[in-house]
N, C-alpha and C positions, 0 to 999 in steps of 0.2 A: 575479390574482397566484397563483402556485402555492403548495402547502403548504411546499415547500422554501424559498421566499422568505419565507413567513409565519413559519415556525418553523425557522430555520437551526440545524443541529446540527454541531458540529465533528467528531463521530465518525461522520458519514455521508458517503459518497462521492457526489458530485452525479450524479444520473441512475441511481442504484442504490438498491434498497430498503434500509432500515436493517437491520442485523444482527439486531435484536430480532424482526423479522418472519419470519425464516427458520424453516421448519417442521422442518428437520433440517440437520445439518452434513454436507456431501458431502466424502468423502475423510477424511484424517487418522484412520484407524482405530486406529493405534498410540496416539495421544493420547487418543482416546475410551476405549480399553481400559484405559489407565493410570489414567484418572479413575475408571472403574467399579471397578477392582481396589482403588484407594485407598478408595473409598466402602465397598465390601463388607468390607474388612479394618479399617474404622474408623480409617484412617490418613490422613485428609484433612489436608494442611497448612493452616495458617490463612492463608497468603499464597502465591499462585502468580504467577509472572512468565511471561506468555505471550509468547514472543519469536519474531519472524520478519518477513519482508517485509510491507509494507502490502498489504492486500487478499487475503491467502491464506486467511483464515478464523478468525483469532484472536478477533475480537470476536464472531463467530457462535458460536464455542466457549464464550466467556464467558457469553453470554446463554443458550445451551443448558444449561450447568451451573446457572445461576440458575433457569431454568424447572423443571429436573428436581428440584433440591433443595427448591424451594418448593411444588411441586405433587404430587410423587410420594407414593403411599400404600404403596410397596414398602419393606419392611424389608430391610436388608442381607443377612440370612440367607435371604431368599426369592429373591434374584437369582441366577440361574444363567446364566453366560456360556458360549456354545459355544466349543469349542477353536479354531474358525476365526473366532470373533467375528461370525458372520453375523447374530446377533440383537441386536447392540449398539444399532442405531438404534431398534428397537422398545422396548428397555429404557429408552433415554434420552428417548423421546417424552414430552412433558409431558402432564399430564392436563387435558382441557378443563374450563373452569369459570370462576368469578368471579376466582380468583387469577390464572389465565393472562391473562385480559382486563386485569386491573389491572397486571400486569407489563408487558404490551405498551404500555399507555397511560401507563406510568411513574407510576401512582398507588398501587402496592402499597408499603406502608410497610416491608416487609422487604427491599426492594432499593433501593440508593442508587447513583446514577451521578455520577461526577466527570468533568467535561469542561471544555474552555475555554468561557468565556462569550462572548456576542455583544454587540458594541458597536453599539447602535442608531443612535447619532449618526454614527459613521464607516461603518456598514454593513459591518463586518468583525469577524472573531473576534479576541479578545484574544490577545496573543502567547503567554501562558503560563497555566497553572492557577495562580491566585494563592494567597497564604497565607490570604486570607479564604475561599477555596473549601475549603481543608483545615480551617480553623476551623469552618466549617459542618458538615463531615464529623465533626469531633471532637464537636460538639454532638449530632449525630445518634447517634453511638456511645455517648454518655452516657445515652441514653434506654433504658429497658427494653423488651424485646420483648413485645408484648401477649400472645401465646400461648405464650411461652417457647420458641419454635422457633428456626430458623436465620435469619441475615441474610446477604445477599450484597452486597458493595461492588465495583463495577466502576470502575476508573480508566482512562479511554481518552483520551489515552495518558499513561503515566508519562514519556514523552519530553518532555511539555509542562510538567513541573514545573520551577520555577526553584529557586534555592538555598534561599530561605526556605520555600517550600511543601514542598520535598523534606525539609528538616530537620524541619518540623512533622509530616510523615507518618511519618518515622522514629521520632519520639517516640511516636506512636500505635501503631506496630508493635512497639515495645519491650514494651508490655503490652497486646496486642490484646484487645478485648472478647470475652467468651465466645460461642461458637456463631456466630461471624462469620467469613465467608470473604472474603478480599481477592483480587481478580483484577486484576492490573496488566498492561496491554497495552503492548507496546513494539515499535517497528519497528527501533530501534537500541539494543539492550540494552547493548552495549559502552560506550556513552556515559553510562550511568547510574552514579551513585555506587556504588562497591564495597560501601559499608555498606548501601545499599538492596538491592542484589543479594543480599547475604549473608542477608537476612531473608526471602528468598523461595525457594520451590521452582521452579526454572526448567523450563519445558516448551517445547521448540523446535518450530516449525512450518516445514516445508519447502515448496517450490513445488508447486503442484498438477500432476498429470499432465495430458496433453492430454485424456484421457477425462473426468477430473474437472472440468477447466476448462470443457469444453463443457457438462457437466451443470449446473454452477453458473450459467453464463451463460444457459442455457435457462430457469432459474427466474426470471430477470428479464424474460422475454418476448422475448429476442433469440435468434436462431439464428446459429450460426457457419457461414459458407460453407465446405464441406469443402476448397475450394482455398485458403482462408486460415487453416485451422486451425493448421498448423505455424508460419506467420508470426506469428500472434497469440500462440501459446504462447511463442515466442522473445522477441518485443518486450515482452510483459507480464511476462516472467520467472516465468511460472506463477502470476500473481496474478489472481484473478477480478475484483477491483475495478478493477485497471488495465486488464484486457482489456475490460471494459464501457466504460470511459472511452475507450479507443482506438477501439472500434467506433463509439461515439457521435460521436467527433470526426473520423472518417475518416482516422485517423493511419496506417493501413497504406498507403494511397495516397500520403500525404505522405512516408513513408519511401522509397517507390519513386521519387518525384519528386526527392528529395534525392540518391539514388543516381544518377539519370539526369543531373542537373546536374553531379555530381562526375565522372562518366565522361567529360564533355566537356573536362576539363582537359587541356592548358593553354589551350584556346580557349573560355573561359567565355562563355556566351551570357547577357548581362545581361537581355535581354528575357524569357528563360525564367525567370530569377530573379524578375523583376517579376511575371510571370504566376503564379508559385507563390504569391506574396504575395496577389494578387487572388483566387486560387482558394480559399485556406484561411483567410484572416484578414480577415473583413468588418469594416468600420468599426463601432465601438461594441461590439466583442467582443474587446477587447484580451487578455482572459484566455486566449483560444484560443492566444495566442502561446506559452504554456507548453508546448503540445504540440510546437511546433517545437523548443524548447530540449531537450525530452526526446528527440525523435527524433534531434537532432544528437548528443546524448550517446550514444545507442545506435550511431549511425553511427561516431563516433570510437572508441568502445570496441571495436567489431567490426573496425574498420580496424586499430587498433594490435595487436589479438590476432592478426590475419592475418599481419602482419609479424613479430611476436614468435615465432609458431609456424612461420613460413616455409611456411605452407599455409593454404588457405581453411578457415573455420570450418564445420563440418557439424552440423546441416543449415543450409541457406541460407534467408534470409528471402524472397528472390526468385530467379528462375531465373538472372539475370545478376549477382547479388551477388558470388559467388565470383570471377568474372572481373574485375569492377570493383575489388574490394578488392585482389586480387593485382597488378593494374596500378598502383594508387595506392601500395601499401605492400608491396613485394616482399621486404623484409629487416628484420632487427632494428634496424639503424641508422636506417632510414626510420621505423620504429615509434617510436623515441625522438623524432624530429623531429615526427612527427604528434602525439605525446602532449603536447609543449610547445605546439604550435599549438592543440590542443584546449583546454588549460587557459586560454589567452589568449582564445580564441573564446567559450567558455562563460561566462567571467567578464564579457566585454563584453556578451553577450546578456542576462545577468541584470541588469547595471547599466543597460543600455538599457531593459529592461522596467520596472524600478523608476522610472526617470526619465521614462517614458512617451514615449520617442523613437519617431519614425515607424517602423512595422514594416517597411515596404518598404526603408528605408535600412539597417536592421539586417540584413535578410536579404541584401541585395546586398553589404554590407560583409563579412559572414561568408564568402560565396563568393569574394570578391576575396582575402581572406586565405588561403583554401584554395588558390587559384591561386598565391599567393606561396610558400606552403609547398611545393607541388608542385615549383616551379622550384628551390627550395633543395635539395630531395632530389636532383635531377638537373639540374645547370647546363646540360646539353645540350638539355634540353627547354625551348625558348624559345617565348614567345607569338608567333604569327604576326602581325606588324604589318600 
């Protein structure tokens, strides 16, 4: 049994090292500089909301801050940042020693992590961060700090708070304990309660560039094929976490095969649809079906944008993507019809996945519905009987 199976953590992407293990944060120089300037000027907010897409580096940033604050011997007045911020990573590098070891093992008393718990009986994570989780945090905050220094609290993610736990956290933030920094991570900050957002300093994280994406993926031991670099950057939306998952699941090839099948409309080859199921979704690995849903969402999104813009999206994921998308969705009116079909198809896929319906049947049904939509767009395009 792997360590991931022994100690599942809701704040870890499967197949990717936990953010606490990162030796540095790649990219996001603006965010790093903002933090250092806040530290040097002694204007660190007590609560930060780190917002952006999943996997772009928010959690790594949070752990980097925690390591720096709890291990550094540098006084704010001693820190000099270059105008081009070229020395920012060396400044933020944590000091090796017992404290760093304890932080990584999560045994350091000055750092506290709030995440969804794991239900051993059901072998699944709980749906939310519960009010009991926040009560435990409140108890922790009521304790004094042994050496009178700082404490860091990481909540990953604030999106997982339910109404009760969110309200309990709000009460804690009304009068936060001294010398304690709260770092709330959020993939969907707009869905958080306005009252929670108002108590935080928001720091936005954007998608990684292709260069930074390649560098982050390399730290996990994976190399990106230069021929796939653009495709991976597009389909991952600049998220290193997603990029690693797509590489591990062979989803780039899956997207190409989805395009291939769609290009055959209105003469759908059901045998090829069945073959797609056999190629990517082995029995006993039903969770891999989530990759198909994600790639279908990408397909529909890029298809509708092509019609809405009346031109192919650049750059393309594959060499023939632009031609296929323009053929399927040449106009704004067709984009509207595809958008309606997408909403129905994705909903059916999610429902079928939850009900554990046969994967092959779901995939074939999806492409049959694509065929129906295609013929609705142009009645003259009829299936050859």
